[in-house]
C-alpha positions, 0 to 999 in steps of 0.5 A, a space after each residue: 541925691 540922698 539914699 532916703 530920697 531915692 528909696 522914697 521915689 522908688 517906692 512910689 514908682 514901684 506902686 505905679 509900675 506894678 499895676 502894668 501887668 502883662 495882658 496874656 495868660 499862660 496855662 502851660 508853663 512848660 511850653 513857655 519854658 521852651 519858647 523862652 529859652 529859644 528866644 533868648 538863646 537864639 537856638 544855642 545852648 547857654 548851659 556852659 555860661 554863668 548867669 552873669 555871662 548870659 546877662 552881660 551878653 544879652 543887650 536887654 540886660 546890660 543895665 542889670 549886668 552893670 549893676 551886678 558888677 557895681 554892687 560887687 556881686 559878679 563873683 557870686 553870679 559868675 561862681 559855682 553856687 546855684 542861684 535863681 535870678 529874677 532878671 529885670 530888663 533894661 526897660 524895667 530899669 529905664 522906667 526906674 531911672 526916668 522916675 528918679 531923674 537919673 542916669 544909670 551912671 548916676 544911680 550906680 554911684 558910691 553913695 547908692 551902693 548899699 541900696 543897689 546891693 540890697 535891691 539886687 539881692 532881693 532878685 536872687 534866690 539860692 538854688 536853681 528853681 525852675 518855673 514849675 517850682 516857682 509858680 507852685 510856691 507861695 513864697 521864696 526867700 531871697 539872698 537879701 534875707 526877705 521873702 518874695 511872694 508868688 501869686 497868680 492873677 491872669 499870669 504869675 507875679 513875684 514881689 510883696 504886698 507892700 511895694 507891688 509885684 512884677 510880672 514873669 515874662 512867660 516867654 522868657 523863663 527857665 533860661 539855664 545857666 551852668 550855675 542856675 536859672 534866670 526868669 525875666 520880669 517886667 519891673 524892678 522889685 523893691 524889698 519890703 521896708 521891714 524884714 518879712 521872715 516868711 512861714 517856716 512850715 511852708 518854707 520846709 515843705 518838700 516834694 517826696 519825689 526829690 532826693 534829700 540832696 535835691 531838697 536841701 539844695 532847693 531850700 533857701 535855709 540849707 545852701 551852706 549844707 548843700 555846699 558842704 555836702 558837695 565839697 565833702 564828696 558825699 553828694 552821691 550818698 544823699 542823692 542815691 537810692 539808700 534810705 537815710 535820715 538827715 539832721 540838717 543844720 540851717 545856714 544860721 547854724 553854720 554861720 554860728 559855727 563859722 563865727 565861733 571858728 573865726 573863719 568863713 565857708 571859703 576858708 573852711 572848705 579847703 582840701 586840708 579840711 575835707 576829712 574833718 568836714 566829711 566826718 562832721 556831715 556823716 555825724 548828721 546822717 543815720 541809716 534808714 528813714 526815721 520819722 520824728 516819732 521814732 527819733 523822739 522815742 530813741 535814747 541814741 542814734 548811730 550815725 554814718 560816722 559810726 558814732 552815736 548821738 543822744 536824744 533828750 527832751 526838755 520842757 516838751 522840746 527835743 534835742 540831739 547831740 553829745 558832750 560837745 553840746 546839743 542841737 534843738 530839732 526845729 523842723 521834722 519829717 521833710 520827706 524825700 524819696 530816699 529818706 527824711 530830713 529833720 531840721 536842727 538849729 546847731 551844727 553837731 560836733 562828733 
């Protein structure tokens, strides 16, 4: 069966199954979290197991686990980076397979690999997002690149307007793993046919009681920055009590740098580069909490690397950097309990 035919059938299927919502509404997500963890883990802790370990060891998720391995994502969901997985059950996959007239083995064939990978990545978000974060969000960016929307309607649902929504099983949420968290859903979500970029302002909204590091780790655009901070050994600095201002490069900024260096994050984050990465990161951090109005009225700002970067304005836009180049400030005043984050579009080099 051609990929386009499968995709068309999946769209129709999802439109039908998305109407089958759970009957029970839950007002207390915290109570459901406890019940869900106990139900799936049978009273034992899973915190030492990876997301993939948990899925593979539970018979309700054998199809999901097989699909993850088939798509080559097992190294991702069995690694160290933190992720949130919206996990369809075997029943959800069975509905999909029945409508396609396929077995799991037939779906997981080489000609469908790209499609299966895209669908799976639409169920994965960077960072560990527990249910209280999920249900208070309007949208969540996935590893597929598009956003899932979150809505409440006699229960909580994730998906998109084009293809429909899957219900969160509030008896099975906040399943903790050593590399993230799992929320169980009752349908396989289908990505939108066109990329949906989301809303930048909502994407960068923060919770002031979180630290700078917690905010960076929880926002999809900064997973590489969070990884770099951990690698460089400065996590305790950005997660502590001292006030700082961080000029935070997005993932796209880091990708551009890696492409220019003709390397990957894995090759960059090796022990012999730790000092270099640390120096670059500290060049993006200034002591004290400097809101945008303070930044744009400054000529230069001294950083924790003990070097200065300069601030300039061009046609109403503001830039920070030095003779090696300037980064544009594209988001401001993301407030944290230990300072403030301003978003920039380029990694600055000291």
